Biopython code that builds the backbone (N, CA, C, O; Angstrom):
import numpy as np
from Bio.PDB.StructureBuilder import StructureBuilder

atoms = [
    (1, "MET", "N", (53.291, -10.612, 7.908)),
    (1, "MET", "CA", (52.403, -10.419, 9.249)),
    (1, "MET", "C", (52.006, -8.607, 8.894)),
    (1, "MET", "O", (51.356, -8.009, 9.751)),
    (2, "GLY", "N", (52.373, -7.978, 7.824)),
    (2, "GLY", "CA", (51.849, -7.121, 7.382)),
    (2, "GLY", "C", (50.865, -6.340, 7.537)),
    (2, "GLY", "O", (50.833, -5.223, 8.053)),
    (3, "THR", "N", (49.892, -7.081, 6.981)),
    (3, "THR", "CA", (48.912, -7.332, 6.918)),
    (3, "THR", "C", (48.018, -7.718, 8.179)),
    (3, "THR", "O", (48.387, -8.387, 9.144)),
    (4, "PHE", "N", (46.606, -7.084, 7.937)),
    (4, "PHE", "CA", (45.695, -7.596, 9.187)),
    (4, "PHE", "C", (44.214, -8.663, 8.772)),
    (4, "PHE", "O", (43.907, -8.370, 7.617)),
    (5, "SER", "N", (43.658, -9.292, 9.089)),
    (5, "SER", "CA", (42.432, -10.083, 8.609)),
    (5, "SER", "C", (41.433, -9.147, 9.278)),
    (5, "SER", "O", (41.511, -8.309, 10.177)),
    (6, "ILE", "N", (40.555, -9.570, 8.565)),
    (6, "ILE", "CA", (39.052, -9.065, 8.395)),
    (6, "ILE", "C", (38.622, -9.076, 9.901)),
    (6, "ILE", "O", (37.707, -8.300, 10.176)),
    (7, "TRP", "N", (39.045, -9.695, 10.738)),
    (7, "TRP", "CA", (38.518, -9.729, 12.132)),
    (7, "TRP", "C", (39.154, -8.274, 12.692)),
    (7, "TRP", "O", (38.272, -7.545, 13.146)),
    (8, "HIS", "N", (40.419, -7.747, 12.746)),
    (8, "HIS", "CA", (41.248, -6.900, 13.138)),
    (8, "HIS", "C", (40.542, -5.698, 12.360)),
    (8, "HIS", "O", (40.202, -4.838, 13.174)),
    (9, "TRP", "N", (40.146, -5.293, 10.785)),
    (9, "TRP", "CA", (39.554, -4.238, 10.846)),
    (9, "TRP", "C", (37.781, -4.066, 11.256)),
    (9, "TRP", "O", (37.051, -3.079, 11.163)),
    (10, "LEU", "N", (37.523, -5.337, 11.685)),
    (10, "LEU", "CA", (36.269, -4.833, 11.757)),
    (10, "LEU", "C", (36.222, -4.546, 13.673)),
    (10, "LEU", "O", (35.464, -3.813, 14.309)),
    (11, "ILE", "N", (37.023, -5.188, 14.027)),
    (11, "ILE", "CA", (37.591, -4.157, 15.539)),
    (11, "ILE", "C", (37.878, -2.776, 15.719)),
    (11, "ILE", "O", (37.321, -2.021, 16.516)),
    (12, "VAL", "N", (39.002, -2.441, 14.731)),
    (12, "VAL", "CA", (38.977, -1.287, 14.891)),
    (12, "VAL", "C", (38.087, -0.532, 14.568)),
    (12, "VAL", "O", (37.686, 0.321, 15.360)),
    (13, "LEU", "N", (37.434, -0.704, 13.007)),
    (13, "LEU", "CA", (36.026, -0.311, 12.969)),
    (13, "LEU", "C", (35.112, -0.242, 13.979)),
    (13, "LEU", "O", (34.620, 0.878, 14.114)),
    (14, "ALA", "N", (34.869, -0.777, 14.455)),
    (14, "ALA", "CA", (34.048, -0.712, 16.019)),
    (14, "ALA", "C", (34.380, 0.036, 16.841)),
    (14, "ALA", "O", (33.518, 0.714, 17.401)),
    (15, "VAL", "N", (35.714, 0.160, 17.181)),
    (15, "VAL", "CA", (36.306, 1.291, 18.366)),
    (15, "VAL", "C", (36.076, 2.397, 17.593)),
    (15, "VAL", "O", (35.259, 3.170, 18.092)),
    (16, "VAL", "N", (36.742, 2.872, 16.051)),
    (16, "VAL", "CA", (36.452, 4.529, 15.697)),
    (16, "VAL", "C", (34.927, 4.769, 15.697)),
    (16, "VAL", "O", (34.539, 5.843, 16.157)),
    (17, "LEU", "N", (33.856, 3.724, 15.146)),
    (17, "LEU", "CA", (32.551, 4.197, 15.407)),
    (17, "LEU", "C", (32.428, 4.259, 16.750)),
    (17, "LEU", "O", (31.707, 5.250, 16.863)),
    (18, "LEU", "N", (32.664, 3.832, 17.960)),
    (18, "LEU", "CA", (32.415, 4.386, 19.156)),
    (18, "LEU", "C", (32.934, 5.526, 19.548)),
    (18, "LEU", "O", (32.311, 6.311, 20.262)),
    (19, "LEU", "N", (34.039, 5.717, 19.152)),
    (19, "LEU", "CA", (34.951, 6.893, 19.875)),
    (19, "LEU", "C", (34.532, 8.293, 18.898)),
    (19, "LEU", "O", (34.694, 9.435, 19.326)),
    (20, "PHE", "N", (34.087, 8.056, 17.809)),
    (20, "PHE", "CA", (33.867, 9.424, 17.157)),
    (20, "PHE", "C", (32.432, 9.517, 16.965)),
    (20, "PHE", "O", (31.843, 10.571, 16.728)),
    (21, "GLY", "N", (31.701, 7.973, 17.117)),
    (21, "GLY", "CA", (30.137, 8.464, 16.723)),
    (21, "GLY", "C", (29.763, 8.524, 17.915)),
    (21, "GLY", "O", (28.588, 8.890, 17.920)),
    (22, "GLY", "N", (30.229, 8.321, 19.167)),
    (22, "GLY", "CA", (29.852, 8.369, 20.369)),
    (22, "GLY", "C", (29.132, 6.743, 21.262)),
    (22, "GLY", "O", (28.937, 5.651, 20.729)),
    (23, "GLY", "N", (29.002, 6.947, 22.011)),
    (23, "GLY", "CA", (28.214, 5.549, 22.444)),
    (23, "GLY", "C", (26.212, 5.542, 22.506)),
    (23, "GLY", "O", (25.439, 4.619, 22.762)),
    (24, "GLY", "N", (26.019, 6.629, 22.238)),
    (24, "GLY", "CA", (24.092, 6.334, 21.732)),
    (24, "GLY", "C", (24.044, 6.166, 20.402)),
    (24, "GLY", "O", (22.893, 6.030, 19.988)),
    (25, "LYS", "N", (25.114, 6.117, 19.362)),
    (25, "LYS", "CA", (24.465, 6.157, 17.887)),
    (25, "LYS", "C", (23.910, 5.033, 17.261)),
    (25, "LYS", "O", (22.946, 4.803, 16.530)),
    (26, "ILE", "N", (25.124, 4.200, 17.949)),
    (26, "ILE", "CA", (24.397, 2.882, 17.641)),
    (26, "ILE", "C", (23.523, 2.047, 17.968)),
    (26, "ILE", "O", (23.161, 1.089, 17.284)),
    (27, "PRO", "N", (22.886, 2.534, 19.673)),
    (27, "PRO", "CA", (21.403, 2.224, 19.864)),
    (27, "PRO", "C", (20.318, 2.680, 19.364)),
    (27, "PRO", "O", (19.242, 2.088, 19.274)),
    (28, "LYS", "N", (20.536, 3.567, 19.084)),
    (28, "LYS", "CA", (19.816, 4.855, 18.292)),
    (28, "LYS", "C", (19.318, 3.985, 16.814)),
    (28, "LYS", "O", (18.181, 3.574, 16.582)),
    (29, "LEU", "N", (20.593, 3.848, 15.884)),
    (29, "LEU", "CA", (20.332, 3.170, 14.968)),
    (29, "LEU", "C", (19.456, 2.241, 14.922)),
    (29, "LEU", "O", (18.393, 2.236, 14.302)),
    (30, "MET", "N", (19.957, 1.356, 15.661)),
    (30, "MET", "CA", (19.488, -0.251, 15.919)),
    (30, "MET", "C", (17.916, -0.048, 16.602)),
    (30, "MET", "O", (17.133, -0.996, 16.535)),
    (31, "LYS", "N", (17.579, 1.000, 17.140)),
    (31, "LYS", "CA", (15.929, 1.158, 17.422)),
    (31, "LYS", "C", (15.460, 1.510, 16.042)),
    (31, "LYS", "O", (14.567, 0.802, 15.576)),
    (32, "ASP", "N", (15.922, 2.485, 15.328)),
    (32, "ASP", "CA", (15.272, 2.771, 13.971)),
    (32, "ASP", "C", (15.539, 1.888, 13.017)),
    (32, "ASP", "O", (15.254, 2.236, 11.871)),
    (33, "VAL", "N", (16.087, 0.663, 13.208)),
    (33, "VAL", "CA", (16.238, -0.201, 12.466)),
    (33, "VAL", "C", (14.711, -1.081, 12.933)),
    (33, "VAL", "O", (13.653, -1.305, 12.344)),
    (34, "GLY", "N", (15.222, -1.395, 14.216)),
    (34, "GLY", "CA", (13.941, -1.980, 14.710)),
    (34, "GLY", "C", (12.460, -1.516, 14.371)),
    (34, "GLY", "O", (11.530, -2.227, 13.992)),
    (35, "SER", "N", (12.468, -0.566, 14.532)),
    (35, "SER", "CA", (11.020, 0.306, 14.472)),
    (35, "SER", "C", (10.796, 0.552, 12.805)),
    (35, "SER", "O", (9.833, 1.169, 12.348)),
    (36, "GLY", "N", (11.786, -0.002, 12.062)),
    (36, "GLY", "CA", (11.070, -0.076, 10.518)),
    (36, "GLY", "C", (10.708, -1.138, 10.207)),
    (36, "GLY", "O", (9.787, -1.238, 9.397)),
    (37, "ILE", "N", (11.354, -2.331, 10.783)),
    (37, "ILE", "CA", (10.775, -3.356, 10.915)),
    (37, "ILE", "C", (9.463, -3.967, 11.485)),
    (37, "ILE", "O", (8.875, -4.805, 10.802)),
    (38, "ASN", "N", (9.004, -3.623, 12.614)),
    (38, "ASN", "CA", (7.953, -3.432, 12.729)),
    (38, "ASN", "C", (6.815, -2.357, 12.141)),
    (38, "ASN", "O", (5.690, -2.854, 12.176)),
    (39, "ALA", "N", (6.838, -1.482, 11.799)),
    (39, "ALA", "CA", (6.216, -1.064, 10.687)),
    (39, "ALA", "C", (5.870, -1.543, 9.221)),
    (39, "ALA", "O", (4.794, -1.463, 8.629)),
    (40, "PHE", "N", (6.946, -2.007, 8.844)),
    (40, "PHE", "CA", (6.822, -2.829, 7.666)),
    (40, "PHE", "C", (5.783, -4.243, 8.193)),
    (40, "PHE", "O", (4.715, -4.446, 7.615)),
    (41, "LYS", "N", (6.164, -4.968, 9.114)),
    (41, "LYS", "CA", (5.251, -6.264, 9.398)),
    (41, "LYS", "C", (3.783, -5.487, 9.955)),
    (41, "LYS", "O", (2.726, -6.099, 9.802)),
    (42, "LYS", "N", (3.779, -4.337, 10.500)),
    (42, "LYS", "CA", (2.477, -3.573, 10.434)),
    (42, "LYS", "C", (1.524, -3.525, 9.228)),
    (42, "LYS", "O", (0.320, -3.677, 9.017)),
    (43, "GLY", "N", (2.630, -3.245, 8.546)),
    (43, "GLY", "CA", (2.266, -2.145, 6.527)),
    (43, "GLY", "C", (1.488, -3.870, 6.120)),
    (43, "GLY", "O", (0.312, -3.887, 5.755)),
    (44, "LEU", "N", (2.127, -4.939, 6.214)),
    (44, "LEU", "CA", (1.679, -6.296, 5.870)),
    (44, "LEU", "C", (0.288, -6.997, 6.210)),
    (44, "LEU", "O", (-0.595, -7.514, 5.525)),
    (45, "LYS", "N", (0.482, -6.789, 7.543)),
    (45, "LYS", "CA", (-0.910, -7.053, 8.184)),
    (45, "LYS", "C", (-2.201, -6.056, 7.696)),
    (45, "LYS", "O", (-3.320, -6.458, 7.378)),
    (46, "ASP", "N", (-1.863, -5.034, 7.718)),
    (46, "ASP", "CA", (-3.078, -4.343, 7.120)),
    (46, "ASP", "C", (-3.428, -4.415, 5.757)),
    (46, "ASP", "O", (-4.554, -4.294, 5.273)),
    (47, "GLU", "N", (-2.491, -4.597, 5.255)),
    (47, "GLU", "CA", (-2.870, -4.861, 3.557)),
    (47, "GLU", "C", (-3.648, -6.308, 3.704)),
    (47, "GLU", "O", (-4.627, -6.389, 2.961)),
    (48, "GLU", "N", (-3.363, -7.603, 4.623)),
    (48, "GLU", "CA", (-3.902, -8.997, 4.337)),
    (48, "GLU", "C", (-5.217, -8.547, 4.956)),
    (48, "GLU", "O", (-6.054, -9.405, 4.677)),
    (49, "LYS", "N", (-5.834, -7.427, 5.782)),
    (49, "LYS", "CA", (-6.678, -7.474, 6.378)),
    (49, "LYS", "C", (-8.014, -6.832, 5.130)),
    (49, "LYS", "O", (-9.213, -7.029, 4.935)),
    (50, "LYS", "N", (-7.004, -6.068, 4.578)),
    (50, "LYS", "CA", (-7.770, -5.093, 3.147)),
    (50, "LYS", "C", (-8.237, -6.099, 2.389)),
    (50, "LYS", "O", (-9.395, -6.168, 1.978)),
    (51, "LYS", "N", (-7.278, -6.983, 2.162)),
    (51, "LYS", "CA", (-7.455, -7.890, 1.016)),
    (51, "LYS", "C", (-8.665, -8.991, 1.576)),
    (51, "LYS", "O", (-9.622, -9.240, 0.844)),
    (52, "ALA", "N", (-8.574, -9.443, 2.544)),
    (52, "ALA", "CA", (-9.641, -10.517, 2.926)),
    (52, "ALA", "C", (-11.055, -9.512, 3.084)),
    (52, "ALA", "O", (-12.137, -10.031, 2.812)),
    (53, "GLY", "N", (-11.020, -8.246, 3.474)),
    (53, "GLY", "CA", (-12.134, -7.734, 3.694)),
    (53, "GLY", "C", (-12.875, -7.008, 1.815)),
    (53, "GLY", "O", (-14.003, -6.537, 1.668)),
    (54, "ASP", "N", (-11.920, -7.142, 0.814)),
    (54, "ASP", "CA", (-12.421, -6.923, -0.336)),
    (54, "ASP", "C", (-12.614, -8.128, -0.594)),
    (54, "ASP", "O", (-13.557, -7.970, -1.369)),
    (55, "GLU", "N", (-12.436, -9.423, -0.548)),
    (55, "GLU", "CA", (-13.006, -10.563, -1.069)),
    (55, "GLU", "C", (-14.546, -11.122, -0.887)),
    (55, "GLU", "O", (-15.249, -11.859, -1.579)),
    (56, "GLY", "N", (-14.749, -10.424, 0.383)),
    (56, "GLY", "CA", (-16.034, -10.562, 0.292)),
    (56, "GLY", "C", (-17.053, -9.495, -0.523)),
    (56, "GLY", "O", (-18.245, -9.740, -0.710)),
    (57, "GLY", "N", (-16.410, -8.332, -0.953)),
    (57, "GLY", "CA", (-17.031, -7.377, -1.581)),
    (57, "GLY", "C", (-17.543, -7.547, -2.975)),
    (57, "GLY", "O", (-17.884, -6.526, -3.572)),
    (58, "ASP", "N", (-17.659, -8.918, -3.680)),
    (58, "ASP", "CA", (-17.785, -9.512, -5.064)),
    (58, "ASP", "C", (-19.546, -8.932, -5.028)),
    (58, "ASP", "O", (-20.211, -9.621, -5.802)),
    (59, "GLU", "N", (-20.249, -8.028, -4.432)),
    (59, "GLU", "CA", (-21.647, -7.973, -4.969)),
    (59, "GLU", "C", (-21.494, -6.362, -5.542)),
    (59, "GLU", "O", (-20.836, -5.442, -5.055)),
    (60, "ALA", "N", (-22.210, -6.377, -6.557)),
    (60, "ALA", "CA", (-22.654, -5.198, -7.231)),
    (60, "ALA", "C", (-22.915, -4.043, -6.465)),
    (60, "ALA", "O", (-23.724, -4.235, -5.557)),
    (61, "PRO", "N", (-22.414, -2.766, -6.579)),
    (61, "PRO", "CA", (-22.407, -1.568, -5.699)),
    (61, "PRO", "C", (-23.992, -1.230, -5.572)),
    (61, "PRO", "O", (-24.680, -1.327, -6.588)),
    (62, "LYS", "N", (-24.514, -0.881, -4.486)),
    (62, "LYS", "CA", (-25.877, -0.489, -4.591)),
    (62, "LYS", "C", (-26.447, 1.013, -4.707)),
    (62, "LYS", "O", (-25.898, 1.924, -4.088)),
    (63, "ALA", "N", (-27.709, 1.261, -5.625)),
    (63, "ALA", "CA", (-27.589, 2.559, -5.606)),
    (63, "ALA", "C", (-28.089, 3.405, -4.585)),
    (63, "ALA", "O", (-28.406, 2.585, -3.723)),
    (64, "ILE", "N", (-28.441, 4.864, -4.003)),
    (64, "ILE", "CA", (-28.744, 4.972, -3.369)),
    (64, "ILE", "C", (-30.118, 5.404, -3.271)),
    (64, "ILE", "O", (-29.877, 6.481, -3.817)),
    (65, "GLU", "N", (-31.275, 5.468, -3.052)),
    (65, "GLU", "CA", (-33.012, 5.710, -3.484)),
    (65, "GLU", "C", (-32.754, 6.899, -3.534)),
    (65, "GLU", "O", (-32.027, 7.675, -2.915)),
    (66, "GLY", "N", (-33.756, 6.969, -4.720)),
    (66, "GLY", "CA", (-33.763, 8.315, -5.419)),
    (66, "GLY", "C", (-32.637, 9.201, -6.070)),
    (66, "GLY", "O", (-32.703, 10.421, -6.220)),
    (67, "GLU", "N", (-31.541, 8.344, -6.448)),
    (67, "GLU", "CA", (-30.625, 8.396, -7.369)),
    (67, "GLU", "C", (-30.551, 7.838, -8.340)),
    (67, "GLU", "O", (-30.894, 6.696, -8.034)),
    (68, "THR", "N", (-30.264, 7.853, -9.652)),
    (68, "THR", "CA", (-29.806, 7.051, -10.663)),
    (68, "THR", "C", (-28.448, 7.158, -11.362)),
    (68, "THR", "O", (-27.947, 8.259, -11.587)),
    (69, "THR", "N", (-27.844, 5.989, -11.709)),
    (69, "THR", "CA", (-26.681, 6.229, -12.337)),
    (69, "THR", "C", (-26.796, 6.665, -13.487)),
    (69, "THR", "O", (-27.822, 6.766, -14.159)),
    (70, "THR", "N", (-25.344, 7.037, -13.843)),
    (70, "THR", "CA", (-25.325, 7.687, -15.286)),
    (70, "THR", "C", (-25.557, 6.684, -15.949)),
    (70, "THR", "O", (-26.414, 6.907, -16.804)),
    (71, "ALA", "N", (-25.149, 5.587, -15.945)),
    (71, "ALA", "CA", (-25.073, 3.965, -17.019)),
    (71, "ALA", "C", (-26.582, 3.857, -17.175)),
    (71, "ALA", "O", (-26.975, 3.723, -18.334)),
    (72, "SER", "N", (-27.576, 3.893, -16.126)),
    (72, "SER", "CA", (-29.093, 3.528, -16.567)),
    (72, "SER", "C", (-29.554, 4.562, -17.174)),
    (72, "SER", "O", (-30.285, 4.547, -18.164)),
    (73, "ALA", "N", (-28.971, 5.894, -16.362)),
    (73, "ALA", "CA", (-29.816, 6.976, -17.502)),
    (73, "ALA", "C", (-29.643, 7.333, -18.412)),
    (73, "ALA", "O", (-30.265, 8.336, -18.765)),
    (74, "SER", "N", (-28.710, 6.717, -19.292)),
    (74, "SER", "CA", (-28.217, 6.941, -20.327)),
    (74, "SER", "C", (-28.799, 5.991, -21.530)),
    (74, "SER", "O", (-28.989, 6.338, -22.696)),
    (75, "GLU", "N", (-29.076, 4.476, -20.843)),
    (75, "GLU", "CA", (-29.715, 3.674, -20.991)),
    (75, "GLU", "C", (-31.183, 3.603, -21.303)),
    (75, "GLU", "O", (-31.748, 2.762, -22.002)),
    (76, "SER", "N", (-31.613, 4.446, -20.781)),
    (76, "SER", "CA", (-33.330, 4.779, -20.762)),
    (76, "SER", "C", (-33.250, 5.630, -21.708)),
    (76, "SER", "O", (-33.945, 5.227, -22.641)),
    (77, "GLU", "N", (-32.669, 6.774, -21.987)),
    (77, "GLU", "CA", (-32.369, 7.527, -22.545)),
    (77, "GLU", "C", (-32.310, 6.825, -24.135)),
    (77, "GLU", "O", (-33.103, 7.251, -24.974)),
    (78, "SER", "N", (-31.682, 6.124, -24.370)),
    (78, "SER", "CA", (-31.409, 5.638, -25.459)),
    (78, "SER", "C", (-32.485, 4.645, -26.323)),
    (78, "SER", "O", (-32.796, 4.408, -27.490)),
    (79, "GLU", "N", (-32.940, 4.108, -24.538)),
    (79, "GLU", "CA", (-34.284, 2.867, -25.598)),
    (79, "GLU", "C", (-35.120, 3.845, -26.066)),
    (79, "GLU", "O", (-35.541, 3.717, -27.216)),
    (80, "SER", "N", (-35.523, 5.006, -25.273)),
    (80, "SER", "CA", (-36.714, 5.998, -25.758)),
    (80, "SER", "C", (-36.319, 6.577, -26.816)),
    (80, "SER", "O", (-37.311, 6.857, -27.489)),
    (81, "GLN", "N", (-35.158, 6.977, -27.424)),
    (81, "GLN", "CA", (-34.846, 7.736, -28.611)),
    (81, "GLN", "C", (-34.765, 6.207, -29.727)),
    (81, "GLN", "O", (-35.218, 6.377, -30.859)),
    (82, "SER", "N", (-34.340, 5.138, -29.466)),
    (82, "SER", "CA", (-34.584, 4.219, -30.748)),
    (82, "SER", "C", (-36.249, 3.560, -30.801)),
    (82, "SER", "O", (-36.562, 2.822, -31.735)),
    (83, "GLN", "N", (-37.253, 3.916, -29.701)),
    (83, "GLN", "CA", (-38.604, 3.685, -29.570)),
    (83, "GLN", "C", (-39.260, 4.923, -30.657)),
    (83, "GLN", "O", (-40.127, 4.781, -31.520)),
    (84, "ASP", "N", (-38.580, 6.035, -30.300)),
    (84, "ASP", "CA", (-39.062, 7.169, -31.072)),
    (84, "ASP", "C", (-39.096, 6.852, -32.896)),
    (84, "ASP", "O", (-39.994, 6.765, -33.735)),
    (85, "ARG", "N", (-37.472, 6.740, -32.915)),
    (85, "ARG", "CA", (-36.839, 6.576, -34.309)),
    (85, "ARG", "C", (-37.837, 5.017, -35.117)),
    (85, "ARG", "O", (-38.008, 4.741, -36.304)),
    (86, "LYS", "N", (-38.208, 4.448, -34.115)),
    (86, "LYS", "CA", (-38.814, 3.077, -34.993)),
    (86, "LYS", "C", (-40.237, 3.665, -35.272)),
    (86, "LYS", "O", (-40.957, 3.535, -36.262)),
    (87, "ALA", "N", (-40.442, 4.401, -34.020)),
    (87, "ALA", "CA", (-42.539, 4.727, -34.620)),
    (87, "ALA", "C", (-42.414, 5.490, -35.695)),
    (87, "ALA", "O", (-43.113, 5.268, -36.683)),
    (88, "ALA", "N", (-41.218, 6.825, -35.656)),
    (88, "ALA", "CA", (-41.132, 7.703, -36.965)),
    (88, "ALA", "C", (-41.080, 6.829, -37.997)),
    (88, "ALA", "O", (-41.934, 7.115, -38.836)),
    (89, "ASN", "N", (-40.466, 5.933, -38.266)),
    (89, "ASN", "CA", (-39.782, 5.526, -39.726)),
    (89, "ASN", "C", (-41.061, 4.394, -40.072)),
    (89, "ASN", "O", (-41.153, 3.950, -41.216)),
    (90, "GLY", "N", (-42.034, 3.966, -38.995)),
    (90, "GLY", "CA", (-43.155, 3.186, -39.747)),
    (90, "GLY", "C", (-43.137, 2.368, -38.599)),
    (90, "GLY", "O", (-43.899, 1.404, -38.516)),
]
sb = StructureBuilder()
sb.init_structure("model")
sb.init_model(0)
sb.init_chain("A")
sb.init_seg("    ")
for serial, (resi, resn, name, xyz) in enumerate(atoms, 1):
    if name == "N":
        sb.init_residue(resn, " ", resi, " ")
    sb.init_atom(name, np.array(xyz, "f"), 0.0, 1.0, " ", f" {name:<3s}", serial, name[0])
structure = sb.get_structure()
């Protein structure tokens, strides 16, 4: 009967926490845990919404009128240079 069971140690630990930690510490801790869980769930929902929005965006990006993309501009330059070389070579 010299050793205590785990339940005795848990009760002693709870009493010590209440005495030295104050009565407000445990509810504050549980509130923080709950708000952390809620933030995690909200983040998951936001991520699912982003994925759902990205799935519909399989279209190619559209260029703004009056602007050319660098890829199309460089392609047209290389085509004109190759045509100039062909004309110079014969």
